[in-house]
N, CA, C, O and the ligand as a Tripos MOL2 file, in Angstrom:
@<TRIPOS>MOLECULE
protein
  269   267    68     0     0
PROTEIN
NO_CHARGES

@<TRIPOS>ATOM
      1 N          56.7470  197.5160 -112.9590 N.3       1 MET1
      2 CA         55.6140  198.2970 -113.4570 C.3       1 MET1
      3 C          54.3130  197.6300 -113.0550 C.2       1 MET1
      4 O          54.0530  196.4790 -113.4050 O.2       1 MET1
      5 N          53.5070  198.3640 -112.3200 N.am      2 LYS2
      6 CA         52.2110  197.8450 -111.9080 C.3       2 LYS2
      7 C          51.1710  198.2240 -112.9400 C.2       2 LYS2
      8 O          51.0730  199.3750 -113.3650 O.2       2 LYS2
      9 N          50.3990  197.2290 -113.3310 N.am      3 LEU3
     10 CA         49.3500  197.5130 -114.3030 C.3       3 LEU3
     11 C          48.0330  197.7420 -113.6020 C.2       3 LEU3
     12 O          47.7310  197.1340 -112.5750 O.2       3 LEU3
     13 N          47.2730  198.6180 -114.1740 N.am      4 LYS4
     14 CA         45.9600  198.9130 -113.6140 C.3       4 LYS4
     15 C          44.9000  198.5420 -114.6310 C.2       4 LYS4
     16 O          45.1650  198.4410 -115.8290 O.2       4 LYS4
     17 N          43.7270  198.3490 -114.1400 N.am      5 LYS5
     18 CA         42.6130  198.0810 -115.0320 C.3       5 LYS5
     19 C          41.9330  199.4030 -115.3240 C.2       5 LYS5
     20 O          41.5700  200.1470 -114.4130 O.2       5 LYS5
     21 N          41.7700  199.6780 -116.5760 N.am      6 THR6
     22 CA         41.1660  200.9600 -116.9090 C.3       6 THR6
     23 C          39.6480  200.8930 -116.8430 C.2       6 THR6
     24 O          39.0300  199.8970 -117.2200 O.2       6 THR6
     25 N          39.0820  201.9540 -116.3660 N.am      7 ARG7
     26 CA         37.6190  202.0120 -116.2740 C.3       7 ARG7
     27 C          37.0340  202.7500 -117.4570 C.2       7 ARG7
     28 O          35.8160  202.8510 -117.6060 O.2       7 ARG7
     29 N          37.9040  203.2570 -118.2840 N.am      8 LYS8
     30 CA         37.4260  203.9300 -119.4910 C.3       8 LYS8
     31 C          38.3850  203.6050 -120.6220 C.2       8 LYS8
     32 O          39.5140  203.1710 -120.3950 O.2       8 LYS8
     33 N          37.9250  203.8160 -121.8240 N.am      9 ALA9
     34 CA         38.7650  203.5360 -122.9740 C.3       9 ALA9
     35 C          39.8980  204.5520 -123.0560 C.2       9 ALA9
     36 O          39.6930  205.7500 -122.8650 O.2       9 ALA9
     37 N          41.0870  204.0530 -123.3420 N.am     10 ARG10
     38 CA         42.2490  204.9230 -123.4700 C.3      10 ARG10
     39 C          42.9810  204.5820 -124.7470 C.2      10 ARG10
     40 O          42.6700  203.5990 -125.4200 O.2      10 ARG10
     41 N          43.9480  205.4000 -125.0650 N.am     11 ASN11
     42 CA         44.8110  205.1010 -126.1920 C.3      11 ASN11
     43 C          46.2420  205.0050 -125.7110 C.2      11 ASN11
     44 O          46.7000  205.8060 -124.8960 O.2      11 ASN11
     45 N          46.9420  204.0040 -126.2330 N.am     12 CYS12
     46 CA         48.3430  203.8480 -125.8700 C.3      12 CYS12
     47 C          49.1390  205.0000 -126.4610 C.2      12 CYS12
     48 O          49.0020  205.3200 -127.6420 O.2      12 CYS12
     49 N          49.9580  205.6110 -125.6480 N.am     13 TYR13
     50 CA         50.7400  206.7520 -126.0950 C.3      13 TYR13
     51 C          51.7790  206.3240 -127.1190 C.2      13 TYR13
     52 O          52.0970  207.0670 -128.0480 O.2      13 TYR13
     53 N          52.2990  205.1270 -126.9380 N.am     14 SER14
     54 CA         53.3960  204.6640 -127.7760 C.3      14 SER14
     55 C          52.9480  204.1130 -129.1330 C.2      14 SER14
     56 O          53.4280  204.5630 -130.1730 O.2      14 SER14
     57 N          52.0450  203.1550 -129.1230 N.am     15 CYS15
     58 CA         51.6560  202.5210 -130.3900 C.3      15 CYS15
     59 C          50.3020  203.0080 -130.8900 C.2      15 CYS15
     60 O          49.8450  202.5980 -131.9570 O.2      15 CYS15
     61 N          49.6690  203.8750 -130.1250 N.am     16 LYS16
     62 CA         48.4030  204.4940 -130.5030 C.3      16 LYS16
     63 C          47.2330  203.5140 -130.5830 C.2      16 LYS16
     64 O          46.1480  203.8690 -131.0450 O.2      16 LYS16
     65 N          47.4560  202.2970 -130.1380 N.am     17 SER17
     66 CA         46.3520  201.3520 -130.1690 C.3      17 SER17
     67 C          45.4160  201.6530 -129.0020 C.2      17 SER17
     68 O          45.8120  202.2750 -128.0170 O.2      17 SER17
     69 N          44.1880  201.2100 -129.1270 N.am     18 SER18
     70 CA         43.2330  201.5330 -128.0750 C.3      18 SER18
     71 C          43.2770  200.5060 -126.9640 C.2      18 SER18
     72 O          43.4610  199.3110 -127.1970 O.2      18 SER18
     73 N          43.1080  200.9920 -125.7780 N.am     19 ILE19
     74 CA         43.0320  200.1340 -124.5980 C.3      19 ILE19
     75 C          41.5780  200.1690 -124.1710 C.2      19 ILE19
     76 O          41.0770  201.2000 -123.7220 O.2      19 ILE19
     77 N          40.9100  199.0480 -124.3120 N.am     20 SER20
     78 CA         39.4800  199.0540 -124.0170 C.3      20 SER20
     79 C          39.1990  198.9820 -122.5350 C.2      20 SER20
     80 O          40.0500  198.6120 -121.7270 O.2      20 SER20
     81 N          37.9930  199.3430 -122.2130 N.am     21 LYS21
     82 CA         37.5280  199.3180 -120.8370 C.3      21 LYS21
     83 C          37.7450  197.9240 -120.2510 C.2      21 LYS21
     84 O          37.3600  196.9280 -120.8630 O.2      21 LYS21
     85 N          38.3440  197.8490 -119.0950 N.am     22 GLY22
     86 CA         38.5790  196.5670 -118.4470 C.3      22 GLY22
     87 C          39.9370  195.9660 -118.7460 C.2      22 GLY22
     88 O          40.3590  195.0170 -118.0850 O.2      22 GLY22
     89 N          40.6290  196.5170 -119.7450 N.am     23 ASP23
     90 CA         41.9660  196.0210 -120.0760 C.3      23 ASP23
     91 C          43.0080  196.5940 -119.1200 C.2      23 ASP23
     92 O          42.7860  197.6030 -118.4510 O.2      23 ASP23
     93 N          44.1440  195.9180 -119.0810 N.am     24 LEU24
     94 CA         45.2190  196.4030 -118.2320 C.3      24 LEU24
     95 C          46.0620  197.4230 -118.9810 C.2      24 LEU24
     96 O          46.2970  197.3140 -120.1840 O.2      24 LEU24
     97 N          46.5020  198.4060 -118.2320 N.am     25 TYR25
     98 CA         47.3870  199.4020 -118.8190 C.3      25 TYR25
     99 C          48.3370  199.8850 -117.7420 C.2      25 TYR25
    100 O          48.1330  199.6230 -116.5570 O.2      25 TYR25
    101 N          49.3480  200.5720 -118.1490 N.am     26 GLY26
    102 CA         50.2810  201.1280 -117.1950 C.3      26 GLY26
    103 C          50.4980  202.6000 -117.4810 C.2      26 GLY26
    104 O          50.1650  203.0880 -118.5610 O.2      26 GLY26
    105 N          51.0510  203.2970 -116.5190 N.am     27 GLN27
    106 CA         51.3380  204.6950 -116.7490 C.3      27 GLN27
    107 C          52.8240  204.9460 -116.6160 C.2      27 GLN27
    108 O          53.4930  204.4090 -115.7330 O.2      27 GLN27
    109 N          53.3080  205.7530 -117.4920 N.am     28 LYS28
    110 CA         54.7190  206.0380 -117.5310 C.3      28 LYS28
    111 C          54.9120  207.5450 -117.5900 C.2      28 LYS28
    112 O          54.1000  208.2620 -118.1750 O.2      28 LYS28
    113 N          55.9730  208.0090 -116.9910 N.am     29 SER29
    114 CA         56.2660  209.4380 -117.0760 C.3      29 SER29
    115 C          57.1540  209.6910 -118.2710 C.2      29 SER29
    116 O          58.1690  209.0190 -118.4540 O.2      29 SER29
    117 N          56.7820  210.6380 -119.0660 N.am     30 ILE30
    118 CA         57.6250  210.9840 -120.1930 C.3      30 ILE30
    119 C          57.9790  212.4590 -120.0960 C.2      30 ILE30
    120 O          57.2820  213.2570 -119.4700 O.2      30 ILE30
    121 N          59.0770  212.7830 -120.7320 N.am     31 ALA31
    122 CA         59.5220  214.1700 -120.7150 C.3      31 ALA31
    123 C          58.9310  214.9150 -121.8930 C.2      31 ALA31
    124 O          58.8920  214.4150 -123.0170 O.2      31 ALA31
    125 N          58.4860  216.0890 -121.6180 N.am     32 LEU32
    126 CA         57.9970  216.9320 -122.6930 C.3      32 LEU32
    127 C          59.1660  217.7570 -123.2180 C.2      32 LEU32
    128 O          60.0380  218.1860 -122.4620 O.2      32 LEU32
    129 N          59.1600  217.9600 -124.4990 N.am     33 GLY33
    130 CA         60.2100  218.7890 -125.0600 C.3      33 GLY33
    131 C          61.3420  217.9580 -125.6310 C.2      33 GLY33
    132 O          61.3470  216.7310 -125.5240 O.2      33 GLY33
    133 N          62.2680  218.6170 -126.2170 N.am     34 THR34
    134 CA         63.3760  217.9450 -126.8820 C.3      34 THR34
    135 C          64.4720  217.6000 -125.9000 C.2      34 THR34
    136 O          64.7850  218.3580 -124.9820 O.2      34 THR34
    137 N          65.0420  216.4330 -126.1230 N.am     35 LYS35
    138 CA         66.1350  216.0100 -125.2660 C.3      35 LYS35
    139 C          67.4120  216.7300 -125.6420 C.2      35 LYS35
    140 O          67.7040  216.9620 -126.8150 O.2      35 LYS35
    141 N          68.1490  217.0700 -124.6340 N.am     36 VAL36
    142 CA         69.4080  217.7600 -124.8680 C.3      36 VAL36
    143 C          70.5370  216.7440 -124.7570 C.2      36 VAL36
    144 O          70.4840  215.8320 -123.9320 O.2      36 VAL36
    145 N          71.5380  216.9030 -125.5790 N.am     37 ASN37
    146 CA         72.6900  216.0120 -125.5330 C.3      37 ASN37
    147 C          73.3240  216.0020 -124.1520 C.2      37 ASN37
    148 O          73.5040  217.0480 -123.5290 O.2      37 ASN37
    149 N          73.6560  214.8190 -123.6870 N.am     38 GLY38
    150 CA         74.3150  214.7280 -122.3890 C.3      38 GLY38
    151 C          73.3470  214.5410 -121.2440 C.2      38 GLY38
    152 O          73.7460  214.3300 -120.0990 O.2      38 GLY38
    153 N          72.0940  214.6200 -121.5620 N.am     39 GLN39
    154 CA         71.1040  214.4280 -120.5150 C.3      39 GLN39
    155 C          70.9870  212.9430 -120.1750 C.2      39 GLN39
    156 O          71.0890  212.0820 -121.0490 O.2      39 GLN39
    157 N          70.7770  212.6680 -118.9310 N.am     40 THR40
    158 CA         70.6670  211.2850 -118.4990 C.3      40 THR40
    159 C          69.2820  210.7330 -118.7810 C.2      40 THR40
    160 O          68.2700  211.3770 -118.5030 O.2      40 THR40
    161 N          69.2530  209.5570 -119.3260 N.am     41 GLU41
    162 CA         67.9830  208.9040 -119.5940 C.3      41 GLU41
    163 C          67.3520  208.4580 -118.2840 C.2      41 GLU41
    164 O          68.0230  208.3050 -117.2630 O.2      41 GLU41
    165 N          66.0780  208.2590 -118.3440 N.am     42 THR42
    166 CA         65.3760  207.7960 -117.1640 C.3      42 THR42
    167 C          65.7620  206.3480 -116.8840 C.2      42 THR42
    168 O          65.6830  205.4950 -117.7670 O.2      42 THR42
    169 N          66.1720  206.0840 -115.6750 N.am     43 ALA43
    170 CA         66.5100  204.7190 -115.2920 C.3      43 ALA43
    171 C          65.3650  204.1440 -114.4780 C.2      43 ALA43
    172 O          64.4890  204.8780 -114.0220 O.2      43 ALA43
    173 N          65.3730  202.8800 -114.3050 N.am     44 GLU44
    174 CA         64.3430  202.1670 -113.5360 C.3      44 GLU44
    175 C          63.8900  202.9120 -112.2770 C.2      44 GLU44
    176 O          64.6020  202.9390 -111.2730 O.2      44 GLU44
    177 N          62.7400  203.4930 -112.3400 N.am     45 GLY45
    178 CA         62.1770  204.1120 -111.1510 C.3      45 GLY45
    179 C          62.8840  205.3510 -110.6350 C.2      45 GLY45
    180 O          62.4800  205.9240 -109.6230 O.2      45 GLY45
    181 N          63.9170  205.7600 -111.3100 N.am     46 MET46
    182 CA         64.6440  206.9420 -110.8520 C.3      46 MET46
    183 C          64.5990  208.0240 -111.9180 C.2      46 MET46
    184 O          64.8460  207.7700 -113.0970 O.2      46 MET46
    185 N          64.2910  209.1810 -111.4980 N.am     47 TYR47
    186 CA         64.2090  210.2630 -112.4570 C.3      47 TYR47
    187 C          65.2930  211.2960 -112.1940 C.2      47 TYR47
    188 O          65.4220  211.8430 -111.0990 O.2      47 TYR47
    189 N          66.0390  211.5290 -113.2070 N.am     48 THR48
    190 CA         67.0620  212.5510 -113.0920 C.3      48 THR48
    191 C          66.3900  213.9110 -113.1970 C.2      48 THR48
    192 O          65.4610  214.1000 -113.9820 O.2      48 THR48
    193 N          66.8500  214.8140 -112.4310 N.am     49 VAL49
    194 CA         66.2700  216.1490 -112.4910 C.3      49 VAL49
    195 C          66.7290  216.8430 -113.7600 C.2      49 VAL49
    196 O          67.9120  217.1130 -113.9690 O.2      49 VAL49
    197 N          65.7630  217.1130 -114.5760 N.am     50 VAL50
    198 CA         66.0720  217.8130 -115.8130 C.3      50 VAL50
    199 C          65.1750  219.0270 -115.9180 C.2      50 VAL50
    200 O          64.1730  219.1400 -115.2100 O.2      50 VAL50
    201 N          65.5280  219.8970 -116.7710 N.am     51 HIS51
    202 CA         64.7130  221.0900 -116.9330 C.3      51 HIS51
    203 C          63.6280  220.8440 -117.9640 C.2      51 HIS51
    204 O          63.5210  221.5310 -118.9800 O.2      51 HIS51
    205 N          62.8400  219.8500 -117.6610 N.am     52 GLN52
    206 CA         61.7490  219.4980 -118.5400 C.3      52 GLN52
    207 C          60.5590  219.1720 -117.6810 C.2      52 GLN52
    208 O          60.6880  218.8940 -116.4890 O.2      52 GLN52
    209 N          59.4130  219.2090 -118.2880 N.am     53 MET53
    210 CA         58.2300  218.8160 -117.5610 C.3      53 MET53
    211 C          57.9820  217.3440 -117.8430 C.2      53 MET53
    212 O          58.1660  216.8800 -118.9680 O.2      53 MET53
    213 N          57.5680  216.6210 -116.8290 N.am     54 ARG54
    214 CA         57.2440  215.2110 -117.0220 C.3      54 ARG54
    215 C          55.7440  215.0410 -116.8770 C.2      54 ARG54
    216 O          55.1280  215.5670 -115.9500 O.2      54 ARG54
    217 N          55.1770  214.3060 -117.7960 N.am     55 ILE55
    218 CA         53.7480  214.0510 -117.7190 C.3      55 ILE55
    219 C          53.4970  212.5460 -117.7730 C.2      55 ILE55
    220 O          54.2340  211.8200 -118.4400 O.2      55 ILE55
    221 N          52.4730  212.0780 -117.0850 N.am     56 PRO56
    222 CA         52.1440  210.6600 -117.1490 C.3      56 PRO56
    223 C          51.3450  210.3490 -118.4070 C.2      56 PRO56
    224 O          50.4300  211.0880 -118.7710 O.2      56 PRO56
    225 N          51.6950  209.2560 -119.0620 N.am     57 VAL57
    226 CA         50.9540  208.8370 -120.2440 C.3      57 VAL57
    227 C          50.4930  207.3890 -120.0740 C.2      57 VAL57
    228 O          51.0840  206.6240 -119.3130 O.2      57 VAL57
    229 N          49.4510  207.0350 -120.7780 N.am     58 ASP58
    230 CA         48.9460  205.6640 -120.7300 C.3      58 ASP58
    231 C          49.6730  204.8130 -121.7580 C.2      58 ASP58
    232 O          49.9020  205.2430 -122.8880 O.2      58 ASP58
    233 N          50.0340  203.6030 -121.3530 N.am     59 MET59
    234 CA         50.7070  202.7000 -122.2880 C.3      59 MET59
    235 C          50.0810  201.3130 -122.1580 C.2      59 MET59
    236 O          49.6650  200.9040 -121.0730 O.2      59 MET59
    237 N          50.0220  200.5970 -123.2820 N.am     60 CYS60
    238 CA         49.4560  199.2560 -123.2520 C.3      60 CYS60
    239 C          50.5070  198.2660 -122.7430 C.2      60 CYS60
    240 O          51.6840  198.6000 -122.6070 O.2      60 CYS60
    241 N          50.0600  197.0570 -122.4680 N.am     61 GLN61
    242 CA         50.9440  196.0270 -121.9190 C.3      61 GLN61
    243 C          52.1020  195.7140 -122.8550 C.2      61 GLN61
    244 O          53.2280  195.4850 -122.4150 O.2      61 GLN61
    245 N          51.8110  195.7070 -124.1510 N.am     62 VAL62
    246 CA         52.8280  195.3740 -125.1450 C.3      62 VAL62
    247 C          53.9800  196.3760 -125.0910 C.2      62 VAL62
    248 O          55.1500  195.9920 -125.0700 O.2      62 VAL62
    249 N          53.6360  197.6580 -125.0700 N.am     63 CYS63
    250 CA         54.6540  198.6900 -125.0710 C.3      63 CYS63
    251 C          55.4320  198.7320 -123.7540 C.2      63 CYS63
    252 O          56.5760  199.1850 -123.7080 O.2      63 CYS63
    253 N          54.8000  198.2610 -122.7040 N.am     64 LEU64
    254 CA         55.4720  198.2380 -121.4160 C.3      64 LEU64
    255 C          56.3200  196.9870 -121.2500 C.2      64 LEU64
    256 O          57.0690  196.8460 -120.2840 O.2      64 LEU64
    257 N          56.1860  196.0800 -122.2150 N.am     65 GLY65
    258 CA         56.9790  194.8660 -122.1620 C.3      65 GLY65
    259 C          56.4760  193.8620 -121.1640 C.2      65 GLY65
    260 O          57.2350  193.0030 -120.7140 O.2      65 GLY65
    261 N          55.2130  193.9490 -120.8060 N.am     66 VAL66
    262 CA         54.6300  193.0130 -119.8380 C.3      66 VAL66
    263 C          54.0190  191.8370 -120.5830 C.2      66 VAL66
    264 O          53.2960  192.0130 -121.5640 O.2      66 VAL66
    265 N          54.3170  190.6460 -120.1070 N.am     67 LYS67
    266 CA         53.7700  189.4760 -120.7810 C.3      67 LYS67
    267 C          52.6120  188.8860 -119.9870 C.2      67 LYS67
    268 O          52.0220  187.8890 -120.4040 O.2      67 LYS67
    269 ZN         51.1380  200.2980 -126.9940 Zn       68 ZN68
@<TRIPOS>BOND
     1     1     2 1
     2     2     3 1
     3     3     4 2
     4     3     5 am
     5     5     6 1
     6     6     7 1
     7     7     8 2
     8     7     9 am
     9     9    10 1
    10    10    11 1
    11    11    12 2
    12    11    13 am
    13    13    14 1
    14    14    15 1
    15    15    16 2
    16    15    17 am
    17    17    18 1
    18    18    19 1
    19    19    20 2
    20    19    21 am
    21    21    22 1
    22    22    23 1
    23    23    24 2
    24    23    25 am
    25    25    26 1
    26    26    27 1
    27    27    28 2
    28    27    29 am
    29    29    30 1
    30    30    31 1
    31    31    32 2
    32    31    33 am
    33    33    34 1
    34    34    35 1
    35    35    36 2
    36    35    37 am
    37    37    38 1
    38    38    39 1
    39    39    40 2
    40    39    41 am
    41    41    42 1
    42    42    43 1
    43    43    44 2
    44    43    45 am
    45    45    46 1
    46    46    47 1
    47    47    48 2
    48    47    49 am
    49    49    50 1
    50    50    51 1
    51    51    52 2
    52    51    53 am
    53    53    54 1
    54    54    55 1
    55    55    56 2
    56    55    57 am
    57    57    58 1
    58    58    59 1
    59    59    60 2
    60    59    61 am
    61    61    62 1
    62    62    63 1
    63    63    64 2
    64    63    65 am
    65    65    66 1
    66    66    67 1
    67    67    68 2
    68    67    69 am
    69    69    70 1
    70    70    71 1
    71    71    72 2
    72    71    73 am
    73    73    74 1
    74    74    75 1
    75    75    76 2
    76    75    77 am
    77    77    78 1
    78    78    79 1
    79    79    80 2
    80    79    81 am
    81    81    82 1
    82    82    83 1
    83    83    84 2
    84    83    85 am
    85    85    86 1
    86    86    87 1
    87    87    88 2
    88    87    89 am
    89    89    90 1
    90    90    91 1
    91    91    92 2
    92    91    93 am
    93    93    94 1
    94    94    95 1
    95    95    96 2
    96    95    97 am
    97    97    98 1
    98    98    99 1
    99    99   100 2
   100    99   101 am
   101   101   102 1
   102   102   103 1
   103   103   104 2
   104   103   105 am
   105   105   106 1
   106   106   107 1
   107   107   108 2
   108   107   109 am
   109   109   110 1
   110   110   111 1
   111   111   112 2
   112   111   113 am
   113   113   114 1
   114   114   115 1
   115   115   116 2
   116   115   117 am
   117   117   118 1
   118   118   119 1
   119   119   120 2
   120   119   121 am
   121   121   122 1
   122   122   123 1
   123   123   124 2
   124   123   125 am
   125   125   126 1
   126   126   127 1
   127   127   128 2
   128   127   129 am
   129   129   130 1
   130   130   131 1
   131   131   132 2
   132   131   133 am
   133   133   134 1
   134   134   135 1
   135   135   136 2
   136   135   137 am
   137   137   138 1
   138   138   139 1
   139   139   140 2
   140   139   141 am
   141   141   142 1
   142   142   143 1
   143   143   144 2
   144   143   145 am
   145   145   146 1
   146   146   147 1
   147   147   148 2
   148   147   149 am
   149   149   150 1
   150   150   151 1
   151   151   152 2
   152   151   153 am
   153   153   154 1
   154   154   155 1
   155   155   156 2
   156   155   157 am
   157   157   158 1
   158   158   159 1
   159   159   160 2
   160   159   161 am
   161   161   162 1
   162   162   163 1
   163   163   164 2
   164   163   165 am
   165   165   166 1
   166   166   167 1
   167   167   168 2
   168   167   169 am
   169   169   170 1
   170   170   171 1
   171   171   172 2
   172   171   173 am
   173   173   174 1
   174   174   175 1
   175   175   176 2
   176   175   177 am
   177   177   178 1
   178   178   179 1
   179   179   180 2
   180   179   181 am
   181   181   182 1
   182   182   183 1
   183   183   184 2
   184   183   185 am
   185   185   186 1
   186   186   187 1
   187   187   188 2
   188   187   189 am
   189   189   190 1
   190   190   191 1
   191   191   192 2
   192   191   193 am
   193   193   194 1
   194   194   195 1
   195   195   196 2
   196   195   197 am
   197   197   198 1
   198   198   199 1
   199   199   200 2
   200   199   201 am
   201   201   202 1
   202   202   203 1
   203   203   204 2
   204   203   205 am
   205   205   206 1
   206   206   207 1
   207   207   208 2
   208   207   209 am
   209   209   210 1
   210   210   211 1
   211   211   212 2
   212   211   213 am
   213   213   214 1
   214   214   215 1
   215   215   216 2
   216   215   217 am
   217   217   218 1
   218   218   219 1
   219   219   220 2
   220   219   221 am
   221   221   222 1
   222   222   223 1
   223   223   224 2
   224   223   225 am
   225   225   226 1
   226   226   227 1
   227   227   228 2
   228   227   229 am
   229   229   230 1
   230   230   231 1
   231   231   232 2
   232   231   233 am
   233   233   234 1
   234   234   235 1
   235   235   236 2
   236   235   237 am
   237   237   238 1
   238   238   239 1
   239   239   240 2
   240   239   241 am
   241   241   242 1
   242   242   243 1
   243   243   244 2
   244   243   245 am
   245   245   246 1
   246   246   247 1
   247   247   248 2
   248   247   249 am
   249   249   250 1
   250   250   251 1
   251   251   252 2
   252   251   253 am
   253   253   254 1
   254   254   255 1
   255   255   256 2
   256   255   257 am
   257   257   258 1
   258   258   259 1
   259   259   260 2
   260   259   261 am
   261   261   262 1
   262   262   263 1
   263   263   264 2
   264   263   265 am
   265   265   266 1
   266   266   267 1
   267   267   268 2
@<TRIPOS>SUBSTRUCTURE
     1 MET1         2 RESIDUE 1 A MET
     2 LYS2         6 RESIDUE 1 A LYS
     3 LEU3        10 RESIDUE 1 A LEU
     4 LYS4        14 RESIDUE 1 A LYS
     5 LYS5        18 RESIDUE 1 A LYS
     6 THR6        22 RESIDUE 1 A THR
     7 ARG7        26 RESIDUE 1 A ARG
     8 LYS8        30 RESIDUE 1 A LYS
     9 ALA9        34 RESIDUE 1 A ALA
    10 ARG10       38 RESIDUE 1 A ARG
    11 ASN11       42 RESIDUE 1 A ASN
    12 CYS12       46 RESIDUE 1 A CYS
    13 TYR13       50 RESIDUE 1 A TYR
    14 SER14       54 RESIDUE 1 A SER
    15 CYS15       58 RESIDUE 1 A CYS
    16 LYS16       62 RESIDUE 1 A LYS
    17 SER17       66 RESIDUE 1 A SER
    18 SER18       70 RESIDUE 1 A SER
    19 ILE19       74 RESIDUE 1 A ILE
    20 SER20       78 RESIDUE 1 A SER
    21 LYS21       82 RESIDUE 1 A LYS
    22 GLY22       86 RESIDUE 1 A GLY
    23 ASP23       90 RESIDUE 1 A ASP
    24 LEU24       94 RESIDUE 1 A LEU
    25 TYR25       98 RESIDUE 1 A TYR
    26 GLY26      102 RESIDUE 1 A GLY
    27 GLN27      106 RESIDUE 1 A GLN
    28 LYS28      110 RESIDUE 1 A LYS
    29 SER29      114 RESIDUE 1 A SER
    30 ILE30      118 RESIDUE 1 A ILE
    31 ALA31      122 RESIDUE 1 A ALA
    32 LEU32      126 RESIDUE 1 A LEU
    33 GLY33      130 RESIDUE 1 A GLY
    34 THR34      134 RESIDUE 1 A THR
    35 LYS35      138 RESIDUE 1 A LYS
    36 VAL36      142 RESIDUE 1 A VAL
    37 ASN37      146 RESIDUE 1 A ASN
    38 GLY38      150 RESIDUE 1 A GLY
    39 GLN39      154 RESIDUE 1 A GLN
    40 THR40      158 RESIDUE 1 A THR
    41 GLU41      162 RESIDUE 1 A GLU
    42 THR42      166 RESIDUE 1 A THR
    43 ALA43      170 RESIDUE 1 A ALA
    44 GLU44      174 RESIDUE 1 A GLU
    45 GLY45      178 RESIDUE 1 A GLY
    46 MET46      182 RESIDUE 1 A MET
    47 TYR47      186 RESIDUE 1 A TYR
    48 THR48      190 RESIDUE 1 A THR
    49 VAL49      194 RESIDUE 1 A VAL
    50 VAL50      198 RESIDUE 1 A VAL
    51 HIS51      202 RESIDUE 1 A HIS
    52 GLN52      206 RESIDUE 1 A GLN
    53 MET53      210 RESIDUE 1 A MET
    54 ARG54      214 RESIDUE 1 A ARG
    55 ILE55      218 RESIDUE 1 A ILE
    56 PRO56      222 RESIDUE 1 A PRO
    57 VAL57      226 RESIDUE 1 A VAL
    58 ASP58      230 RESIDUE 1 A ASP
    59 MET59      234 RESIDUE 1 A MET
    60 CYS60      238 RESIDUE 1 A CYS
    61 GLN61      242 RESIDUE 1 A GLN
    62 VAL62      246 RESIDUE 1 A VAL
    63 CYS63      250 RESIDUE 1 A CYS
    64 LEU64      254 RESIDUE 1 A LEU
    65 GLY65      258 RESIDUE 1 A GLY
    66 VAL66      262 RESIDUE 1 A VAL
    67 LYS67      266 RESIDUE 1 A LYS
    68 ZN68       269 GROUP 0 **** ****
C-alpha cells in the first residue's frame, strides 16, 4: 500500500478520524452494498469480479496497518 500526502483535510473511512493536511493517507477500494454469502473477499491487490460497485475511500495509516 502506497501512502500519499493529502493536500486537503480528509476523514478516515474506517475509524472516522480526521486526516489533516500534510498527513499520509492511503486509498482503498471498498464494495458498496451488502456482501452475499460465498462471495470471495478481496485479496492483496486482486479484485474478484462481483456484481457490486467499488469505490475508493480514504483511510488513515493506522487503519491501513502501516507503521
Ligand atoms: Zn483510520
